[in-house]
N, C-alpha and C positions, 0 to 999 in steps of 0.2 A: 520664596516657596512657602514660608510660614503664613504669609498674608493670604495666599490662595487657599490654604487649608482653612483658615479662620473665616474667609469669605464664603466658602462652600458650606461650612458648618452653620453660619448665620442664615444662608439661603435655605438650608435644610430645615432649620428651626422655624423659619418664617413659613415655609410650606406646610410643616406639621401643624403650626398654629392655625393656618387658613383651613386645613382639612378638619381640625378639631372644631373650629367655628362652624363649618358647614355641617358637620355631623350632629350639631345641636338642633338643626332644622329637622322637621319630620320628613323622612325620605320616603317617597312613594314610587311604586313601579306598577305598570299596567300593560296588558297586551293590546289595549286600545291606544288611541292617539290624543286623548285629553283627559282631564280630571274635572269632575263636577265641582263647580264653585271656584275654579282656579283658571288662570290664564297662563299660557306658556309665553314668556317674553324673550327667551333666548334658546336657540337650538345650538348645542355645543358640538355634537357629532355622534357618530356611531361608536358604540363600545361593544366589546365582545369578550367572551371567556370560554374556556374549554376545561373539561375535567375528563381524564382518561382513567378507566379502571379495568383491572384484570378480573375476569369472571372466576378464574380458578377452577381446577378440575372437579373439586367437590361440589361447588355451586352449579357447575354445568351438569354434573351427574344428577343432582337434586332436581334441576330444571327439566332434564330429559325424563326423569321418572314422573314428575308432575305432569309433563306434557303427555306422556303415554297413558296416564291415569285420567286425564281430562280435568285436572285441577290446576289452579294457578300456583306459581312458585313464589312464596312469600319472601324467601331469601333473595332471589333475583330482583323482586319488586323493591325490597328495602335498599339494595345496592344502587339501583337506578334512582330512587328517591333521594338517597344521600348524595349521589353525584349531581343531581339537579340542584339541590340546596347549596352544595359547595360551589358549583359554577355560578349560581345566582349571587352568592355572597361576594365572590371575586368580581363579578360584573358591577355590583353596587359600589365596591371599593374603588374600582377604576373610574366609575362615573363621578364619585366624590372627588377623586384626585384631579379629574378634568374640570372640576368646578360646578358640577351639577347638584341639584337637590331632588331630581326625579329621573326616571327612565320611562319612555313610552315605546310602544311597538315591540314589547318583549316577545321573542320567539325562541323556542327550544328545538333543537335537532338532535336526534340520537342515531349514531352510526356504529357499525361494527367494523373492526379491523382484523387482520390476521392475528394469529397467536392469542385467540380468546380475549380480545380487548374490545371494550365499548367506549365510545367517545360521546360525551354529552356536551353539546355546544349551545351557547345562549348568546343572543345579541339583542340590541335595542338602541334607541336614540337617547343620548344624555341631553337633558334640558334643564332650564331654570324655570320654575313656576312660582306664581304667587297667588294668594287668595284674592278673589274679587270681593270688594267691600260693598 
């Protein structure tokens, strides 16, 4: 039993080292399907991430007042921007764990759920790219 625990710990350390090594590379993402001056030499697969946030009754009230006055709701705008950033950060971490140094075809979707919840979903294709010399 102790051998299994030691082996798992070694595998975990090895994975963390590999991720650390990958994170030293410049990580790029794009809504497009290539990077100028680079070639994609390995397609790893689709990665995705979601971030769910509650709007809260005060935020909804502020948004409805803003809507009725014809002005934009900065509070709601900031919440969605934060959710997009958090979803993108998780997406990048998942791509690095998969062995990628870039993501192409990034696409955001924003959906509403019951009970005043908003879902920000982001996906893309994890790839390995290198500079063309």
